[in-house]
C-alpha positions in Angstrom: -19.7 -9.8 -6.8 -22.8 -11.2 -6.6 -26.2 -10.0 -4.6 -25.8 -13.0 -2.3 -22.3 -12.2 -1.7 -23.4 -8.8 -1.2 -26.1 -8.8 1.0 -24.6 -10.2 4.3 -22.1 -7.0 4.2 -25.0 -4.5 3.7 -26.9 -6.0 6.7 -22.9 -6.0 8.6 -23.2 -2.3 7.8 -26.1 -1.7 9.6 -25.1 -2.0 13.0 -21.9 -1.1 12.2 -23.1 2.6 11.1 -24.7 2.9 14.1 -22.0 1.9 16.3 -19.4 4.1 14.4 -22.0 7.2 15.0 -21.9 6.2 18.9 -18.4 6.0 19.0 -17.5 9.4 16.6 -20.3 11.3 19.3 -19.5 10.2 22.0 -15.8 11.6 21.7 -16.6 14.7 19.6 -16.2 18.2 21.1 -19.0 20.2 22.8 -20.4 22.1 19.9 -19.4 20.6 16.5 -20.5 22.8 13.7 -23.9 21.2 12.4 -22.6 17.4 13.3 -21.2 17.7 9.5 -17.9 16.1 10.9 -19.4 13.5 12.7 -21.9 12.4 10.1 -18.6 12.6 7.2 -16.3 10.4 10.0 -19.4 7.9 10.3 -20.4 7.5 6.7 -16.1 6.9 5.9 -16.3 4.4 8.4 -19.4 2.9 7.7 -18.1 2.7 4.0 -14.6 1.4 4.9 -15.8 -0.7 7.3 -18.1 -2.6 4.6 -15.6 -3.0 2.1 -13.1 -4.3 4.8 -15.9 -7.0 5.2 -16.5 -8.0 1.7 -12.6 -7.5 0.1 -10.5 -10.0 -0.1 -8.5 -10.2 2.9 -5.0 -9.8 1.5 -6.4 -6.5 0.2 -8.6 -5.7 3.0 -5.5 -6.4 5.7 -2.9 -4.5 3.3 -5.6 -1.5 3.3 -6.3 -1.3 7.4 -1.9 -0.8 7.1 -2.4 1.6 5.2 -4.8 3.4 7.6 -2.3 3.2 10.2 0.1 5.7 8.6 -2.4 8.0 10.1 -2.2 7.0 13.7 -2.7 8.8 16.6 -3.4 11.8 14.4 -7.1 11.4 13.3 -8.1 14.3 14.9 -6.2 16.4 12.4 -8.2 15.0 10.0 -11.7 16.0 11.3 -12.1 12.3 13.0 -12.2 12.3 16.8 -11.5 8.2 16.6 -8.6 5.9 15.2 -10.3 4.8 11.7 -7.9 2.4 11.5 -7.8 0.6 14.9 -11.6 -0.1 14.0 -10.5 -1.3 11.1 -8.2 -3.3 11.8 -10.3 -4.9 14.3 -13.0 -5.7 12.0 -11.1 -7.1 9.3 -9.0 -9.7 11.6 -12.9 -10.6 13.2 -13.6 -11.1 9.3 -10.8 -13.1 8.5 -11.2 -15.2 11.5 -14.6 -15.8 10.7 -13.9 -16.9 7.0 -11.2 -19.0 8.3 -13.0 -21.0 10.9 -16.1 -21.6 8.2 -13.4 -23.9 6.5 -13.8 -26.6 9.8 -10.4 -27.9 8.1 -7.8 -26.6 10.6 -6.4 -23.8 9.0 -6.9 -21.9 13.0 -4.8 -25.0 14.5 -2.9 -22.9 17.0 1.3 -24.0 17.2 3.7 -23.8 20.2 4.7 -20.3 19.6 1.3 -19.1 19.4 1.0 -20.2 23.0 3.9 -18.9 23.7 3.1 -15.0 22.4 -0.7 -15.8 24.3 1.0 -16.5 27.7 3.5 -13.2 27.3 0.3 -10.8 26.6 -1.7 -12.2 29.2 1.7 -12.0 31.5 1.5 -7.9 30.3 -2.2 -7.5 30.7 -2.3 -9.1 33.6 0.1 -6.6 35.1 -1.6 -3.6 33.6 -4.9 -5.0 35.2 -3.2 -5.3 38.6 -1.9 -1.5 38.5 -4.7 -0.3 36.4 -4.2 0.6 33.2 -6.1 -1.3 31.7 -8.4 1.4 32.9 -6.4 4.1 30.9 -6.6 4.8 27.3 -3.0 5.0 26.8 -2.1 1.6 28.9 -4.9 0.2 26.8 -3.7 0.9 23.5 -0.3 0.5 24.3 -1.1 -3.3 24.8 -3.3 -3.1 21.8 -1.2 -2.0 19.4 2.8 -2.0 20.9 3.3 -5.1 22.6 0.4 -6.4 21.3 -2.9 -8.0 20.5 -2.9 -7.0 17.0 0.7 -7.8 16.1 0.4 -11.3 17.8 -3.3 -12.0 15.5 -1.8 -10.9 12.5 1.6 -12.9 13.1 -1.1 -16.2 13.7 -2.7 -15.1 10.7 -0.8 -13.8 8.3 0.0 -17.5 6.6 -3.5 -17.8 5.8 -3.5 -14.0 4.5 -0.6 -14.6 2.2 -1.1 -18.1 1.6 -0.2 -17.6 -2.3 2.2 -15.6 -4.5 -0.8 -13.3 -6.0 -1.6 -12.5 -2.5 1.9 -11.6 -0.7 1.9 -9.3 -4.2 -0.8 -7.2 -3.3 0.8 -6.4 0.2 4.1 -5.7 -2.0 2.5 -3.3 -4.1 0.8 -1.9 -1.0 4.4 -1.1 0.5 6.0 0.0 -2.9 3.0 2.6 -2.8 3.4 3.2 1.0 7.2 3.7 0.2 6.6 6.1 -2.6 4.0 8.2 -0.5 6.8 8.6 2.2 9.8 8.9 0.3 8.2 11.9 -1.7 6.8 13.2 1.1 10.6 13.0 3.0 12.0 15.2 0.1 9.5 17.6 0.1 9.5 18.4 3.8 13.3 18.6 3.4 13.2 20.5 0.0 10.1 22.0 -0.6 7.2 23.1 -1.8 5.8 22.2 1.6 2.1 23.6 0.6 1.7 20.2 -1.5 2.4 17.6 1.5 -0.2 15.6 2.6 -2.0 16.1 4.7 -1.2 19.8 5.8 -0.4 18.7 9.5 2.8 17.0 8.7 4.0 20.8 8.2 2.3 22.0 11.4 5.0 23.1 13.7 2.6 22.8 16.4 1.7 19.4 16.3 4.3 16.5 16.5 8.0 16.7 17.2 11.1 16.6 15.0 10.1 19.6 12.7 13.3 19.8 10.9 13.2 16.9 10.0 11.8 13.8 7.5 9.1 12.9 9.8 5.8 12.4 7.6 2.3 11.1 8.8 4.2 9.7 11.9 5.3 13.4 13.0 8.1 11.3 14.4 11.4 10.7 12.1 11.8 7.6 14.1 8.9 6.1 13.1 9.5 7.8 9.7 12.8 6.5 9.5 12.0 2.8 10.0 8.6 2.9 8.1 11.1 4.1 5.1 13.6 0.9 5.4 10.7 -1.4 5.4 9.0 -0.1 2.3 12.9 0.1 0.7 13.2 -3.9 1.7 9.9 -4.4 0.2 10.4 -2.7 -2.8 13.8 -4.9 -2.9 11.7 -7.9 -3.2 9.2 -6.7 -5.5 11.9 -6.3 -7.7 13.1 -9.7 -7.6 9.4 -10.8 -7.7 7.3 -8.9 -10.0 8.0 -9.7 -13.7 7.2 -7.0 -15.6 10.5 -4.9 -16.7 8.8 -1.3 -16.0 7.3 -2.0 -12.7 10.7 -4.1 -12.0 12.7 -0.6 -12.9 9.8 1.7 -10.6 10.1 -0.3 -7.3 13.5 -0.1 -7.8 13.9 3.7 -7.7 11.7 3.5 -4.8 13.9 1.5 -2.6 16.4 4.1 -3.2 13.6 6.6 -3.3 12.8 5.5 0.6 16.5 5.3 1.1 17.0 8.8 0.4 14.1 9.0 3.2 15.6 7.7 5.5 18.7 9.6 5.4 16.4 12.9 5.7 15.2 11.4 8.4 18.1 12.9 10.6 17.7 9.7 13.1 21.1 8.1 14.1 19.2 5.2 15.5 17.7 4.2 12.1 21.2 5.0 10.2 23.2 2.5 12.3 19.8 -0.1 11.8 19.7 0.8 8.2 23.9 0.0 8.0 24.3 -3.1 10.0 21.0 -4.9 8.8 21.3 -4.6 4.7 25.0 -6.1 4.4 24.0 -8.7 7.4 21.2 -9.9 5.3 22.4 -9.8 2.2 25.0 -12.2 3.4 22.9 -14.4 5.2 21.5 -15.7 1.7 23.8 -17.2 -0.7 21.5 -15.9 -3.6 21.2 -12.7 -2.2 25.1 -12.0 -1.4 25.7 -11.0 -5.3 23.5 -8.2 -4.5 26.0 -7.2 -1.7 28.7 -5.0 -3.2 25.8 -3.0 -6.2 24.0 -2.6 -3.4 26.5 -0.5 -1.2 28.2 1.4 -4.1 24.4 2.4 -5.3 23.8 3.6 -1.7 27.1 5.4 -1.0 25.8 6.9 -4.6 22.7 7.4 -2.9 24.1 9.7 0.0 27.0 11.6 -2.1 24.3 12.7 -4.2 21.9 13.3 -1.4 24.2 15.7 0.3 25.3 17.3 -3.1 21.9 18.1 -4.3 19.7 19.1 -1.4 20.6 22.0 -0.1 21.6 22.4 3.7 21.2 18.5 4.1 25.1 18.7 5.0 24.7 21.1 7.4 21.8 19.9 9.5 23.1 16.6 9.7 26.6 18.0 11.1 24.6 19.4 14.1 22.3 16.0 14.6 25.6 14.0 14.9 26.7 16.9 17.4 23.8 17.0 18.9 24.6 16.0 22.8 21.3 16.5 24.4 19.1 13.9 23.3 22.0 11.5 24.2 22.1 12.9 27.8 18.2 12.4 28.1 18.5 9.0 27.1 21.1 8.5 29.6 19.6 9.9 32.5 16.4 8.3 31.8 18.3 4.7 31.0 20.2 5.2 34.2 16.5 6.0 36.5 15.4 2.6 34.6 18.2 0.8 36.2 17.5 1.8 39.1 14.0 0.9 39.0 14.6 -2.0 38.1 17.1 -2.9 41.3 14.5 -1.8 43.3 12.0 -4.2 41.8 13.4 -6.7 39.3 11.3 -9.8 39.8 7.9 -8.2 38.8 8.6 -4.5 38.0 6.2 -1.7 38.4 3.5 -2.5 36.3 2.7 -2.2 32.7 3.1 1.2 31.9 4.2 3.1 34.9 7.6 4.3 33.9 6.3 8.2 33.6 4.3 8.1 36.9 7.1 6.3 38.6 10.7 7.4 37.3 11.1 10.6 38.9 12.2 9.5 41.9 14.7 7.6 40.4 16.6 10.3 38.8 20.2 11.4 39.2 22.4 14.2 38.8 25.6 13.3 37.2 28.8 14.1 36.9 29.2 14.2 33.3 26.0 15.6 32.0 23.5 17.7 33.0 19.9 16.3 34.3 16.8 16.1 32.2 13.6 13.8 31.9 12.0 12.0 29.5 8.1 10.9 29.2 8.8 7.9 27.9 11.7 5.7 28.3 13.7 5.4 24.8 15.0 2.3 25.2 12.2 -0.6 24.7 14.3 -3.6 26.4 14.9 -1.3 29.7 10.9 -0.3 29.6 9.7 -4.1 29.4 12.0 -4.5 32.3 11.0 -1.8 34.1 7.3 -2.1 33.3 7.2 -6.2 33.8 10.0 -7.0 35.7 12.7 -9.7 34.7 10.2 -12.3 34.4 8.3 -10.7 31.9 11.2 -9.4 29.9 12.6 -13.0 29.9 9.0 -14.0 28.2 8.8 -11.4 25.6 12.7 -12.0 24.2 11.8 -15.3 24.4 8.4 -14.9 22.1 10.8 -12.3 20.1 13.1 -15.3 19.5 10.4 -18.5 18.8 8.8 -15.7 16.7 11.1 -13.9 14.7 13.7 -15.9 15.1 11.9 -19.2 14.2 10.4 -17.5 11.1 13.5 -16.5 9.9 15.6 -20.0 10.4 12.3 -22.1 9.9 12.6 -24.1 6.5 9.9 -23.2 4.2 9.3 -23.1 0.5 11.5 -21.3 -1.8 9.4 -18.5 -2.8 9.7 -17.4 0.9 13.4 -17.2 0.7 13.3 -13.1 0.1 10.8 -12.7 2.5 13.2 -14.7 5.2 16.0 -12.2 4.1 13.7 -9.1 4.4 12.1 -10.3 7.7 16.2 -10.4 8.8 17.0 -7.1 7.6 14.0 -5.6 9.1 14.3 -7.6 12.5 17.6 -6.1 12.6 16.9 -2.6 11.9 13.7 -2.5 14.4 16.0 -4.1 17.0 18.5 -2.0 17.0 16.4 1.3 17.1 14.7 -0.1 20.5 17.5 0.3 21.7 17.2 4.3 21.8 13.4 5.4 20.9 10.0 3.5 22.5 7.9 1.9 20.1 5.2 3.3 20.1 3.9 3.4 16.1 1.8 1.3 14.9 3.0 0.5 11.0 6.2 -0.3 12.2 5.5 -2.9 14.8 2.5 -4.5 12.9 4.1 -4.6 9.9 7.7 -6.7 11.6 5.1 -9.5 13.0 3.2 -9.2 9.8 6.3 -9.7 7.9 7.4 -12.6 10.2 3.6 -14.4 10.1 4.4 -14.9 6.3 8.1 -15.6 6.3 6.7 -18.0 8.9 5.4 -20.2 6.0 3.0 -23.3 5.6 2.4 -24.2 9.5 0.8 -27.4 8.7 1.4 -29.9 5.8 -1.9 -29.4 4.1 -2.1 -26.4 4.0 1.5 -26.5 2.4 -0.1 -28.9 -0.4 -3.0 -26.8 -0.3 -0.3 -23.3 -1.3 1.7 -25.8 -4.0 -1.6 -25.8 -5.6 -2.4 -22.4 -5.7 1.1 -21.7 -7.0 1.2 -24.0 -9.4 -2.6 -22.8 -11.0 -0.6 -19.1 -10.8 1.9 -19.8 -12.3 0.0 -21.5 -15.2 -2.1 -18.7 -15.8 0.4 -16.2 -15.4 
């Protein structure tokens, strides 16, 4: 990188350092020891931010995705603010500026973008009306989960990952994440736990699902979804990469991730993987030949895991027979249905279930009464918060963006991404029926994946991609 290109980044780092230092100092607890953690956090933030400004977009976005592994748990790492969120916003802003400078229509909007914008405006208006925009949880759920950043990544993905080389960067990142999550899942189950990094993963005082593979999310469901997504990405890498050794490594990582999915002991994730994998393989003619070998390999992995991992079968049996989570979901779902009957059109307002739901719980004759803080059903959650109007908008947005990316015709090099998106989408939709979408990485990756699978947005952009692909093939 030349000094001329580096100078703007260095100049931008100065106000960035001041901003980050202010954020850290305002969020730090009183009596922080000599301000060392504050200074260290500010330095890390500035370095990461400067790298995000000067790195190629595919590398910057992929790096920001890695940081989302630790979202909501930065305090356990001694950092008092969400590094990943600010870095992702910085990366998005940098990409928008780079693309706008071309002034060739790259940032032209599509009908699906307007539908996503209307859906987001509706949810933001609901949050403003009930006062949730002034709460941290309400703002960040709208920003991360629903959300601002997922929709923006869907918009930018065809630009950031427009060439095969860019997409290989993302595949390499997801294979690396899958390696980390898979190894961590095995270490959580079999030990030694002392080598797990970061150490908060093994802290029983933090998070939930202490007896399951929960990874850096401290939640087995989120960990299972991320592992399955990385397994799918590793399978795509196996079909795309040319080096035999790296192809074998990608295939091994896919198997490692599937073992990790099993170790999460999360029934919804199991069901999602069991349904999504064969459906995705059957959807494309070129992928059907992998169905039988893939299912046999999966069966061998499951049998081997139960045979080789001590106590896994007993924990799986206990988990399968655990009725309390089922009863909790039945209670909260029943309360949500009563709330929806009470306010069907516009709901109770964004992120209001926890505060408004207690009067709607009833004792059932079939199972004991219990309450959950968050509604473990994304569809009912959006219906209660936004009403049937908001639910219809959100479902239309899902069908248009995710479904459109799967069925829309595109260049041949995106076929594997479309098949993978079908698998990822089905697994997420199934999991959403019994779990809240509170974790950022699976949500961001779902929408980013859809944006990539959507392909070129305009004929001129497709022509540019074809020239890039031809140039890469020539130099490969």
